[in-house]
PDB file of N, CA, C and O in Angstrom:
ATOM      1  N   UNK A   1      89.067 115.088  95.566  1.00  0.00           N
ATOM      2  CA  UNK A   1      88.724 114.001  94.665  1.00  0.00           C
ATOM      3  C   UNK A   1      87.350 114.240  94.067  1.00  0.00           C
ATOM      4  O   UNK A   1      86.460 114.798  94.709  1.00  0.00           O
ATOM      5  N   UNK A   2      87.200 113.815  92.849  1.00  0.00           N
ATOM      6  CA  UNK A   2      85.896 113.983  92.218  1.00  0.00           C
ATOM      7  C   UNK A   2      84.944 112.905  92.691  1.00  0.00           C
ATOM      8  O   UNK A   2      85.364 111.865  93.198  1.00  0.00           O
ATOM      9  N   UNK A   3      83.652 113.163  92.519  1.00  0.00           N
ATOM     10  CA  UNK A   3      82.656 112.168  92.910  1.00  0.00           C
ATOM     11  C   UNK A   3      82.764 110.937  92.019  1.00  0.00           C
ATOM     12  O   UNK A   3      82.437 109.829  92.443  1.00  0.00           O
ATOM     13  N   UNK A   4      83.226 111.131  90.778  1.00  0.00           N
ATOM     14  CA  UNK A   4      83.403 110.000  89.873  1.00  0.00           C
ATOM     15  C   UNK A   4      84.400 109.010  90.453  1.00  0.00           C
ATOM     16  O   UNK A   4      84.209 107.800  90.333  1.00  0.00           O
ATOM     17  N   UNK A   5      85.468 109.509  91.086  1.00  0.00           N
ATOM     18  CA  UNK A   5      86.482 108.652  91.685  1.00  0.00           C
ATOM     19  C   UNK A   5      85.894 107.823  92.815  1.00  0.00           C
ATOM     20  O   UNK A   5      86.189 106.632  92.919  1.00  0.00           O
ATOM     21  N   UNK A   6      85.081 108.418  93.651  1.00  0.00           N
ATOM     22  CA  UNK A   6      84.529 107.697  94.791  1.00  0.00           C
ATOM     23  C   UNK A   6      83.465 106.690  94.381  1.00  0.00           C
ATOM     24  O   UNK A   6      83.160 105.777  95.148  1.00  0.00           O
ATOM     25  N   UNK A   7      82.889 106.837  93.179  1.00  0.00           N
ATOM     26  CA  UNK A   7      81.888 105.886  92.709  1.00  0.00           C
ATOM     27  C   UNK A   7      82.506 104.533  92.386  1.00  0.00           C
ATOM     28  O   UNK A   7      81.863 103.502  92.587  1.00  0.00           O
ATOM     29  N   UNK A   8      83.735 104.514  91.890  1.00  0.00           N
ATOM     30  CA  UNK A   8      84.402 103.269  91.528  1.00  0.00           C
ATOM     31  C   UNK A   8      85.216 102.818  92.728  1.00  0.00           C
ATOM     32  O   UNK A   8      86.107 103.535  93.183  1.00  0.00           O
ATOM     33  N   UNK A   9      84.910 101.623  93.247  1.00  0.00           N
ATOM     34  CA  UNK A   9      85.474 101.217  94.515  1.00  0.00           C
ATOM     35  C   UNK A   9      86.606 100.202  94.427  1.00  0.00           C
ATOM     36  O   UNK A   9      87.433 100.158  95.337  1.00  0.00           O
ATOM     37  N   UNK A  10      86.687  99.395  93.396  1.00  0.00           N
ATOM     38  CA  UNK A  10      87.750  98.400  93.363  1.00  0.00           C
ATOM     39  C   UNK A  10      88.341  98.259  91.967  1.00  0.00           C
ATOM     40  O   UNK A  10      87.821  98.806  90.994  1.00  0.00           O
ATOM     41  N   UNK A  11      89.426  97.523  91.890  1.00  0.00           N
ATOM     42  CA  UNK A  11      90.173  97.393  90.648  1.00  0.00           C
ATOM     43  C   UNK A  11      89.347  96.745  89.542  1.00  0.00           C
ATOM     44  O   UNK A  11      89.507  97.077  88.367  1.00  0.00           O
ATOM     45  N   UNK A  12      88.472  95.826  89.915  1.00  0.00           N
ATOM     46  CA  UNK A  12      87.631  95.181  88.905  1.00  0.00           C
ATOM     47  C   UNK A  12      86.690  96.199  88.258  1.00  0.00           C
ATOM     48  O   UNK A  12      86.472  96.165  87.047  1.00  0.00           O
ATOM     49  N   UNK A  13      86.136  97.097  89.064  1.00  0.00           N
ATOM     50  CA  UNK A  13      85.271  98.136  88.514  1.00  0.00           C
ATOM     51  C   UNK A  13      86.061  99.088  87.618  1.00  0.00           C
ATOM     52  O   UNK A  13      85.583  99.504  86.563  1.00  0.00           O
ATOM     53  N   UNK A  14      87.276  99.428  88.051  1.00  0.00           N
ATOM     54  CA  UNK A  14      88.129 100.303  87.248  1.00  0.00           C
ATOM     55  C   UNK A  14      88.449  99.624  85.922  1.00  0.00           C
ATOM     56  O   UNK A  14      88.383 100.254  84.867  1.00  0.00           O
ATOM     57  N   UNK A  15      88.793  98.345  85.976  1.00  0.00           N
ATOM     58  CA  UNK A  15      89.112  97.602  84.760  1.00  0.00           C
ATOM     59  C   UNK A  15      87.909  97.541  83.828  1.00  0.00           C
ATOM     60  O   UNK A  15      88.047  97.691  82.614  1.00  0.00           O
ATOM     61  N   UNK A  16      86.744  97.322  84.393  1.00  0.00           N
ATOM     62  CA  UNK A  16      85.530  97.268  83.579  1.00  0.00           C
ATOM     63  C   UNK A  16      85.271  98.616  82.917  1.00  0.00           C
ATOM     64  O   UNK A  16      84.913  98.671  81.740  1.00  0.00           O
ATOM     65  N   UNK A  17      85.448  99.698  83.661  1.00  0.00           N
ATOM     66  CA  UNK A  17      85.250 101.032  83.098  1.00  0.00           C
ATOM     67  C   UNK A  17      86.255 101.292  81.974  1.00  0.00           C
ATOM     68  O   UNK A  17      85.898 101.847  80.935  1.00  0.00           O
ATOM     69  N   UNK A  18      87.518 100.888  82.184  1.00  0.00           N
ATOM     70  CA  UNK A  18      88.542 101.075  81.153  1.00  0.00           C
ATOM     71  C   UNK A  18      88.196 100.268  79.906  1.00  0.00           C
ATOM     72  O   UNK A  18      88.350 100.747  78.782  1.00  0.00           O
ATOM     73  N   UNK A  19      87.731  99.047  80.115  1.00  0.00           N
ATOM     74  CA  UNK A  19      87.345  98.191  78.992  1.00  0.00           C
ATOM     75  C   UNK A  19      86.216  98.824  78.178  1.00  0.00           C
ATOM     76  O   UNK A  19      86.144  98.657  76.960  1.00  0.00           O
ATOM     77  N   UNK A  20      85.346  99.546  78.863  1.00  0.00           N
ATOM     78  CA  UNK A  20      84.236 100.217  78.179  1.00  0.00           C
ATOM     79  C   UNK A  20      84.658 101.533  77.530  1.00  0.00           C
ATOM     80  O   UNK A  20      83.853 102.201  76.882  1.00  0.00           O
ATOM     81  N   UNK A  21      85.930 101.899  77.711  1.00  0.00           N
ATOM     82  CA  UNK A  21      86.443 103.090  77.067  1.00  0.00           C
ATOM     83  C   UNK A  21      86.466 104.331  77.937  1.00  0.00           C
ATOM     84  O   UNK A  21      86.803 105.413  77.457  1.00  0.00           O
ATOM     85  N   UNK A  22      86.114 104.196  79.209  1.00  0.00           N
ATOM     86  CA  UNK A  22      86.113 105.355  80.105  1.00  0.00           C
ATOM     87  C   UNK A  22      87.546 105.763  80.438  1.00  0.00           C
ATOM     88  O   UNK A  22      88.451 104.928  80.451  1.00  0.00           O
ATOM     89  N   UNK A  23      87.743 107.040  80.704  1.00  0.00           N
ATOM     90  CA  UNK A  23      89.036 107.549  81.133  1.00  0.00           C
ATOM     91  C   UNK A  23      89.189 107.235  82.622  1.00  0.00           C
ATOM     92  O   UNK A  23      88.483 107.807  83.453  1.00  0.00           O
ATOM     93  N   UNK A  24      90.097 106.342  82.955  1.00  0.00           N
ATOM     94  CA  UNK A  24      90.318 105.959  84.351  1.00  0.00           C
ATOM     95  C   UNK A  24      91.667 106.460  84.863  1.00  0.00           C
ATOM     96  O   UNK A  24      92.149 106.002  85.899  1.00  0.00           O
ATOM     97  N   UNK A  25      92.267 107.390  84.145  1.00  0.00           N
ATOM     98  CA  UNK A  25      93.601 107.870  84.497  1.00  0.00           C
ATOM     99  C   UNK A  25      93.653 108.501  85.882  1.00  0.00           C
ATOM    100  O   UNK A  25      94.710 108.502  86.512  1.00  0.00           O
ATOM    101  N   UNK A  26      92.543 109.034  86.369  1.00  0.00           N
ATOM    102  CA  UNK A  26      92.556 109.652  87.695  1.00  0.00           C
ATOM    103  C   UNK A  26      92.853 108.634  88.792  1.00  0.00           C
ATOM    104  O   UNK A  26      93.240 109.014  89.897  1.00  0.00           O
ATOM    105  N   UNK A  27      92.677 107.355  88.505  1.00  0.00           N
ATOM    106  CA  UNK A  27      92.948 106.307  89.489  1.00  0.00           C
ATOM    107  C   UNK A  27      94.423 105.950  89.543  1.00  0.00           C
ATOM    108  O   UNK A  27      94.847 105.225  90.443  1.00  0.00           O
ATOM    109  N   UNK A  28      95.210 106.444  88.602  1.00  0.00           N
ATOM    110  CA  UNK A  28      96.613 106.102  88.513  1.00  0.00           C
ATOM    111  C   UNK A  28      97.460 107.363  88.547  1.00  0.00           C
ATOM    112  O   UNK A  28      98.042 107.773  87.542  1.00  0.00           O
ATOM    113  N   UNK A  29      97.514 107.960  89.716  1.00  0.00           N
ATOM    114  CA  UNK A  29      98.202 109.237  89.876  1.00  0.00           C
ATOM    115  C   UNK A  29      99.677 109.075  90.183  1.00  0.00           C
ATOM    116  O   UNK A  29     100.429 110.048  90.116  1.00  0.00           O
ATOM    117  N   UNK A  30     100.108 107.869  90.517  1.00  0.00           N
ATOM    118  CA  UNK A  30     101.487 107.652  90.916  1.00  0.00           C
ATOM    119  C   UNK A  30     101.655 107.731  92.419  1.00  0.00           C
ATOM    120  O   UNK A  30     102.683 107.307  92.948  1.00  0.00           O
ATOM    121  N   UNK A  31     100.661 108.268  93.118  1.00  0.00           N
ATOM    122  CA  UNK A  31     100.753 108.369  94.572  1.00  0.00           C
ATOM    123  C   UNK A  31     100.433 107.046  95.239  1.00  0.00           C
ATOM    124  O   UNK A  31     101.028 106.697  96.259  1.00  0.00           O
ATOM    125  N   UNK A  32      99.513 106.325  94.675  1.00  0.00           N
ATOM    126  CA  UNK A  32      99.132 105.014  95.184  1.00  0.00           C
ATOM    127  C   UNK A  32      99.183 104.026  94.039  1.00  0.00           C
ATOM    128  O   UNK A  32      98.919 104.382  92.891  1.00  0.00           O
ATOM    129  N   UNK A  33      99.517 102.800  94.345  1.00  0.00           N
ATOM    130  CA  UNK A  33      99.515 101.772  93.321  1.00  0.00           C
ATOM    131  C   UNK A  33      98.243 100.955  93.455  1.00  0.00           C
ATOM    132  O   UNK A  33      97.828 100.596  94.557  1.00  0.00           O
ATOM    133  N   UNK A  34      97.641 100.672  92.325  1.00  0.00           N
ATOM    134  CA  UNK A  34      96.473  99.795  92.347  1.00  0.00           C
ATOM    135  C   UNK A  34      96.935  98.412  92.771  1.00  0.00           C
ATOM    136  O   UNK A  34      97.987  97.943  92.335  1.00  0.00           O
ATOM    137  N   UNK A  35      96.174  97.775  93.596  1.00  0.00           N
ATOM    138  CA  UNK A  35      96.527  96.449  94.095  1.00  0.00           C
ATOM    139  C   UNK A  35      95.310  95.557  94.026  1.00  0.00           C
ATOM    140  O   UNK A  35      94.168  96.014  94.082  1.00  0.00           O
ATOM    141  N   UNK A  36      95.580  94.293  93.906  1.00  0.00           N
ATOM    142  CA  UNK A  36      94.510  93.313  93.931  1.00  0.00           C
ATOM    143  C   UNK A  36      94.991  92.142  94.768  1.00  0.00           C
ATOM    144  O   UNK A  36      96.079  91.612  94.543  1.00  0.00           O
ATOM    145  N   UNK A  37      94.199  91.754  95.706  1.00  0.00           N
ATOM    146  CA  UNK A  37      94.551  90.635  96.567  1.00  0.00           C
ATOM    147  C   UNK A  37      94.201  89.337  95.860  1.00  0.00           C
ATOM    148  O   UNK A  37      93.155  89.226  95.220  1.00  0.00           O
ATOM    149  N   UNK A  38      95.089  88.357  95.981  1.00  0.00           N
ATOM    150  CA  UNK A  38      94.850  87.053  95.386  1.00  0.00           C
ATOM    151  C   UNK A  38      95.061  85.970  96.435  1.00  0.00           C
ATOM    152  O   UNK A  38      95.719  86.191  97.452  1.00  0.00           O
ATOM    153  N   UNK A  39      94.505  84.819  96.180  1.00  0.00           N
ATOM    154  CA  UNK A  39      94.773  83.637  96.986  1.00  0.00           C
ATOM    155  C   UNK A  39      95.542  82.675  96.112  1.00  0.00           C
ATOM    156  O   UNK A  39      95.229  82.517  94.932  1.00  0.00           O
ATOM    157  N   UNK A  40      96.544  82.032  96.678  1.00  0.00           N
ATOM    158  CA  UNK A  40      97.346  81.091  95.920  1.00  0.00           C
ATOM    159  C   UNK A  40      97.659  79.893  96.806  1.00  0.00           C
ATOM    160  O   UNK A  40      98.065  80.049  97.958  1.00  0.00           O
ATOM    161  N   UNK A  41      97.470  78.723  96.270  1.00  0.00           N
ATOM    162  CA  UNK A  41      97.782  77.496  96.996  1.00  0.00           C
ATOM    163  C   UNK A  41      99.164  77.031  96.565  1.00  0.00           C
ATOM    164  O   UNK A  41      99.416  76.817  95.379  1.00  0.00           O
ATOM    165  N   UNK A  42     100.052  76.876  97.531  1.00  0.00           N
ATOM    166  CA  UNK A  42     101.413  76.429  97.249  1.00  0.00           C
ATOM    167  C   UNK A  42     101.653  75.094  97.950  1.00  0.00           C
ATOM    168  O   UNK A  42     101.116  74.849  99.030  1.00  0.00           O
ATOM    169  N   UNK A  43     102.456  74.236  97.335  1.00  0.00           N
ATOM    170  CA  UNK A  43     102.820  73.004  98.029  1.00  0.00           C
ATOM    171  C   UNK A  43     103.529  73.341  99.345  1.00  0.00           C
ATOM    172  O   UNK A  43     104.303  74.296  99.411  1.00  0.00           O
ATOM    173  N   UNK A  44     103.263  72.565 100.374  1.00  0.00           N
ATOM    174  CA  UNK A  44     103.819  72.836 101.693  1.00  0.00           C
ATOM    175  C   UNK A  44     105.340  72.924 101.671  1.00  0.00           C
ATOM    176  O   UNK A  44     105.920  73.783 102.334  1.00  0.00           O
ATOM    177  N   UNK A  45     105.981  72.051 100.923  1.00  0.00           N
ATOM    178  CA  UNK A  45     107.443  72.060 100.850  1.00  0.00           C
ATOM    179  C   UNK A  45     107.957  73.387 100.276  1.00  0.00           C
ATOM    180  O   UNK A  45     108.942  73.939 100.765  1.00  0.00           O
ATOM    181  N   UNK A  46     107.290  73.890  99.245  1.00  0.00           N
ATOM    182  CA  UNK A  46     107.678  75.177  98.658  1.00  0.00           C
ATOM    183  C   UNK A  46     107.472  76.305  99.659  1.00  0.00           C
ATOM    184  O   UNK A  46     108.330  77.177  99.802  1.00  0.00           O
ATOM    185  N   UNK A  47     106.357  76.292 100.339  1.00  0.00           N
ATOM    186  CA  UNK A  47     106.068  77.322 101.328  1.00  0.00           C
ATOM    187  C   UNK A  47     107.089  77.303 102.461  1.00  0.00           C
ATOM    188  O   UNK A  47     107.507  78.358 102.936  1.00  0.00           O
ATOM    189  N   UNK A  48     107.484  76.131 102.888  1.00  0.00           N
ATOM    190  CA  UNK A  48     108.500  76.020 103.937  1.00  0.00           C
ATOM    191  C   UNK A  48     109.841  76.568 103.455  1.00  0.00           C
ATOM    192  O   UNK A  48     110.562  77.214 104.216  1.00  0.00           O
ATOM    193  N   UNK A  49     110.174  76.310 102.191  1.00  0.00           N
ATOM    194  CA  UNK A  49     111.413  76.852 101.624  1.00  0.00           C
ATOM    195  C   UNK A  49     111.362  78.373 101.540  1.00  0.00           C
ATOM    196  O   UNK A  49     112.342  79.053 101.842  1.00  0.00           O
ATOM    197  N   UNK A  50     110.216  78.897 101.128  1.00  0.00           N
ATOM    198  CA  UNK A  50     110.034  80.346 101.064  1.00  0.00           C
ATOM    199  C   UNK A  50     110.186  80.949 102.458  1.00  0.00           C
ATOM    200  O   UNK A  50     110.891  81.943 102.636  1.00  0.00           O
ATOM    201  N   UNK A  51     109.531  80.352 103.434  1.00  0.00           N
ATOM    202  CA  UNK A  51     109.613  80.866 104.804  1.00  0.00           C
ATOM    203  C   UNK A  51     111.036  80.831 105.339  1.00  0.00           C
ATOM    204  O   UNK A  51     111.458  81.750 106.042  1.00  0.00           O
ATOM    205  N   UNK A  52     111.780  79.776 105.013  1.00  0.00           N
ATOM    206  CA  UNK A  52     113.177  79.686 105.452  1.00  0.00           C
ATOM    207  C   UNK A  52     114.005  80.804 104.830  1.00  0.00           C
ATOM    208  O   UNK A  52     114.832  81.419 105.502  1.00  0.00           O
ATOM    209  N   UNK A  53     113.779  81.065 103.543  1.00  0.00           N
ATOM    210  CA  UNK A  53     114.505  82.146 102.865  1.00  0.00           C
ATOM    211  C   UNK A  53     114.113  83.505 103.438  1.00  0.00           C
ATOM    212  O   UNK A  53     114.962  84.381 103.599  1.00  0.00           O
ATOM    213  N   UNK A  54     112.849  83.677 103.741  1.00  0.00           N
ATOM    214  CA  UNK A  54     112.383  84.926 104.353  1.00  0.00           C
ATOM    215  C   UNK A  54     113.072  85.156 105.691  1.00  0.00           C
ATOM    216  O   UNK A  54     113.481  86.272 106.010  1.00  0.00           O
ATOM    217  N   UNK A  55     113.191  84.110 106.449  1.00  0.00           N
ATOM    218  CA  UNK A  55     113.841  84.224 107.757  1.00  0.00           C
ATOM    219  C   UNK A  55     115.310  84.601 107.586  1.00  0.00           C
ATOM    220  O   UNK A  55     115.825  85.446 108.319  1.00  0.00           O
ATOM    221  N   UNK A  56     115.994  83.969 106.609  1.00  0.00           N
ATOM    222  CA  UNK A  56     117.407  84.293 106.362  1.00  0.00           C
ATOM    223  C   UNK A  56     117.572  85.750 105.941  1.00  0.00           C
ATOM    224  O   UNK A  56     118.524  86.416 106.347  1.00  0.00           O
ATOM    225  N   UNK A  57     116.637  86.242 105.124  1.00  0.00           N
ATOM    226  CA  UNK A  57     116.730  87.612 104.624  1.00  0.00           C
ATOM    227  C   UNK A  57     116.058  88.622 105.545  1.00  0.00           C
ATOM    228  O   UNK A  57     116.121  89.826 105.295  1.00  0.00           O
ATOM    229  N   UNK A  58     115.426  88.151 106.592  1.00  0.00           N
ATOM    230  CA  UNK A  58     114.688  88.997 107.535  1.00  0.00           C
ATOM    231  C   UNK A  58     113.682  89.874 106.802  1.00  0.00           C
ATOM    232  O   UNK A  58     113.674  91.097 106.940  1.00  0.00           O
ATOM    233  N   UNK A  59     112.840  89.216 106.023  1.00  0.00           N
ATOM    234  CA  UNK A  59     111.800  89.885 105.252  1.00  0.00           C
ATOM    235  C   UNK A  59     110.521  89.064 105.399  1.00  0.00           C
ATOM    236  O   UNK A  59     110.583  87.845 105.557  1.00  0.00           O
ATOM    237  N   UNK A  60     109.381  89.712 105.350  1.00  0.00           N
ATOM    238  CA  UNK A  60     108.147  88.931 105.485  1.00  0.00           C
ATOM    239  C   UNK A  60     107.825  88.226 104.170  1.00  0.00           C
ATOM    240  O   UNK A  60     108.320  88.599 103.106  1.00  0.00           O
ATOM    241  N   UNK A  61     106.994  87.210 104.271  1.00  0.00           N
ATOM    242  CA  UNK A  61     106.667  86.357 103.129  1.00  0.00           C
ATOM    243  C   UNK A  61     106.076  87.146 101.964  1.00  0.00           C
ATOM    244  O   UNK A  61     106.487  86.959 100.819  1.00  0.00           O
ATOM    245  N   UNK A  62     105.125  88.016 102.242  1.00  0.00           N
ATOM    246  CA  UNK A  62     104.480  88.775 101.168  1.00  0.00           C
ATOM    247  C   UNK A  62     105.480  89.640 100.419  1.00  0.00           C
ATOM    248  O   UNK A  62     105.476  89.674  99.189  1.00  0.00           O
ATOM    249  N   UNK A  63     106.337  90.338 101.153  1.00  0.00           N
ATOM    250  CA  UNK A  63     107.336  91.184 100.498  1.00  0.00           C
ATOM    251  C   UNK A  63     108.311  90.353  99.683  1.00  0.00           C
ATOM    252  O   UNK A  63     108.687  90.748  98.579  1.00  0.00           O
ATOM    253  N   UNK A  64     108.726  89.207 100.210  1.00  0.00           N
ATOM    254  CA  UNK A  64     109.658  88.338  99.493  1.00  0.00           C
ATOM    255  C   UNK A  64     109.032  87.873  98.182  1.00  0.00           C
ATOM    256  O   UNK A  64     109.681  87.911  97.136  1.00  0.00           O
ATOM    257  N   UNK A  65     107.792  87.442  98.232  1.00  0.00           N
ATOM    258  CA  UNK A  65     107.110  86.963  97.029  1.00  0.00           C
ATOM    259  C   UNK A  65     107.003  88.089  96.001  1.00  0.00           C
ATOM    260  O   UNK A  65     107.214  87.854  94.811  1.00  0.00           O
ATOM    261  N   UNK A  66     106.678  89.312  96.442  1.00  0.00           N
ATOM    262  CA  UNK A  66     106.588  90.441  95.504  1.00  0.00           C
ATOM    263  C   UNK A  66     107.934  90.729  94.862  1.00  0.00           C
ATOM    264  O   UNK A  66     108.004  90.982  93.659  1.00  0.00           O
ATOM    265  N   UNK A  67     109.006  90.695  95.650  1.00  0.00           N
ATOM    266  CA  UNK A  67     110.347  90.962  95.122  1.00  0.00           C
ATOM    267  C   UNK A  67     110.738  89.894  94.108  1.00  0.00           C
ATOM    268  O   UNK A  67     111.231  90.213  93.026  1.00  0.00           O
ATOM    269  N   UNK A  68     110.521  88.640  94.450  1.00  0.00           N
ATOM    270  CA  UNK A  68     110.898  87.545  93.554  1.00  0.00           C
ATOM    271  C   UNK A  68     110.089  87.589  92.259  1.00  0.00           C
ATOM    272  O   UNK A  68     110.636  87.368  91.178  1.00  0.00           O
ATOM    273  N   UNK A  69     108.806  87.871  92.363  1.00  0.00           N
ATOM    274  CA  UNK A  69     107.975  87.983  91.152  1.00  0.00           C
ATOM    275  C   UNK A  69     108.458  89.133  90.272  1.00  0.00           C
ATOM    276  O   UNK A  69     108.564  88.979  89.055  1.00  0.00           O
ATOM    277  N   UNK A  70     108.749  90.275  90.874  1.00  0.00           N
ATOM    278  CA  UNK A  70     109.229  91.427  90.102  1.00  0.00           C
ATOM    279  C   UNK A  70     110.560  91.109  89.423  1.00  0.00           C
ATOM    280  O   UNK A  70     110.765  91.471  88.265  1.00  0.00           O
ATOM    281  N   UNK A  71     111.469  90.434  90.138  1.00  0.00           N
ATOM    282  CA  UNK A  71     112.752  90.049  89.551  1.00  0.00           C
ATOM    283  C   UNK A  71     112.549  89.112  88.361  1.00  0.00           C
ATOM    284  O   UNK A  71     113.199  89.264  87.327  1.00  0.00           O
ATOM    285  N   UNK A  72     111.664  88.164  88.510  1.00  0.00           N
ATOM    286  CA  UNK A  72     111.417  87.200  87.432  1.00  0.00           C
ATOM    287  C   UNK A  72     110.805  87.894  86.211  1.00  0.00           C
ATOM    288  O   UNK A  72     111.181  87.596  85.078  1.00  0.00           O
ATOM    289  N   UNK A  73     109.880  88.802  86.433  1.00  0.00           N
ATOM    290  CA  UNK A  73     109.277  89.545  85.319  1.00  0.00           C
ATOM    291  C   UNK A  73     110.344  90.342  84.575  1.00  0.00           C
ATOM    292  O   UNK A  73     110.373  90.331  83.345  1.00  0.00           O
ATOM    293  N   UNK A  74     111.229  91.040  85.310  1.00  0.00           N
ATOM    294  CA  UNK A  74     112.312  91.803  84.668  1.00  0.00           C
ATOM    295  C   UNK A  74     113.223  90.870  83.860  1.00  0.00           C
ATOM    296  O   UNK A  74     113.648  91.207  82.755  1.00  0.00           O
ATOM    297  N   UNK A  75     113.514  89.703  84.422  1.00  0.00           N
ATOM    298  CA  UNK A  75     114.360  88.720  83.741  1.00  0.00           C
ATOM    299  C   UNK A  75     113.711  88.239  82.439  1.00  0.00           C
ATOM    300  O   UNK A  75     114.375  88.175  81.405  1.00  0.00           O
ATOM    301  N   UNK A  76     112.450  87.908  82.483  1.00  0.00           N
ATOM    302  CA  UNK A  76     111.726  87.433  81.304  1.00  0.00           C
ATOM    303  C   UNK A  76     111.655  88.536  80.251  1.00  0.00           C
ATOM    304  O   UNK A  76     111.871  88.282  79.066  1.00  0.00           O
ATOM    305  N   UNK A  77     111.352  89.761  80.682  1.00  0.00           N
ATOM    306  CA  UNK A  77     111.265  90.872  79.733  1.00  0.00           C
ATOM    307  C   UNK A  77     112.615  91.155  79.089  1.00  0.00           C
ATOM    308  O   UNK A  77     112.679  91.412  77.887  1.00  0.00           O
ATOM    309  N   UNK A  78     113.694  91.113  79.866  1.00  0.00           N
ATOM    310  CA  UNK A  78     115.038  91.347  79.322  1.00  0.00           C
ATOM    311  C   UNK A  78     115.394  90.259  78.321  1.00  0.00           C
ATOM    312  O   UNK A  78     116.014  90.535  77.294  1.00  0.00           O
ATOM    313  N   UNK A  79     115.008  89.041  78.612  1.00  0.00           N
ATOM    314  CA  UNK A  79     115.271  87.927  77.710  1.00  0.00           C
ATOM    315  C   UNK A  79     114.534  88.110  76.388  1.00  0.00           C
ATOM    316  O   UNK A  79     115.087  87.852  75.319  1.00  0.00           O
ATOM    317  N   UNK A  80     113.299  88.552  76.467  1.00  0.00           N
ATOM    318  CA  UNK A  80     112.510  88.791  75.246  1.00  0.00           C
ATOM    319  C   UNK A  80     113.126  89.909  74.416  1.00  0.00           C
ATOM    320  O   UNK A  80     113.191  89.813  73.191  1.00  0.00           O
ATOM    321  N   UNK A  81     113.570  90.952  75.071  1.00  0.00           N
ATOM    322  CA  UNK A  81     114.173  92.083  74.366  1.00  0.00           C
ATOM    323  C   UNK A  81     115.461  91.653  73.675  1.00  0.00           C
ATOM    324  O   UNK A  81     115.704  92.016  72.524  1.00  0.00           O
ATOM    325  N   UNK A  82     116.288  90.876  74.380  1.00  0.00           N
ATOM    326  CA  UNK A  82     117.554  90.455  73.786  1.00  0.00           C
ATOM    327  C   UNK A  82     117.341  89.489  72.620  1.00  0.00           C
ATOM    328  O   UNK A  82     118.130  89.477  71.676  1.00  0.00           O
ATOM    329  N   UNK A  83     116.285  88.683  72.679  1.00  0.00           N
ATOM    330  CA  UNK A  83     115.986  87.769  71.569  1.00  0.00           C
ATOM    331  C   UNK A  83     115.432  88.522  70.369  1.00  0.00           C
ATOM    332  O   UNK A  83     115.608  88.086  69.231  1.00  0.00           O
ATOM    333  N   UNK A  84     114.761  89.654  70.611  1.00  0.00           N
ATOM    334  CA  UNK A  84     114.164  90.425  69.537  1.00  0.00           C
ATOM    335  C   UNK A  84     115.200  91.234  68.771  1.00  0.00           C
ATOM    336  O   UNK A  84     114.972  91.633  67.629  1.00  0.00           O
ATOM    337  N   UNK A  85     116.329  91.471  69.406  1.00  0.00           N
ATOM    338  CA  UNK A  85     117.370  92.309  68.781  1.00  0.00           C
ATOM    339  C   UNK A  85     118.225  91.525  67.827  1.00  0.00           C
ATOM    340  O   UNK A  85     119.142  92.080  67.221  1.00  0.00           O
TER     341      UNK A  85
END
């Protein structure tokens, strides 16, 4: 790895460098995915429903949320494409 890679430590720094026009392609090699941790407040009833579904599917909460978000994004994008045609 180059020293330039080790100088940038988190996604916010990478984003800032990209915004300034720097080449940040070395951070996106396909071997690792850039990730950013978030905090989200959910109503207790929704969280309980999510946990129940996770238990039925034998999947952890974080993975379930990622799968559902990815499915919804694909659905929205497909809908936009079909409306554009």
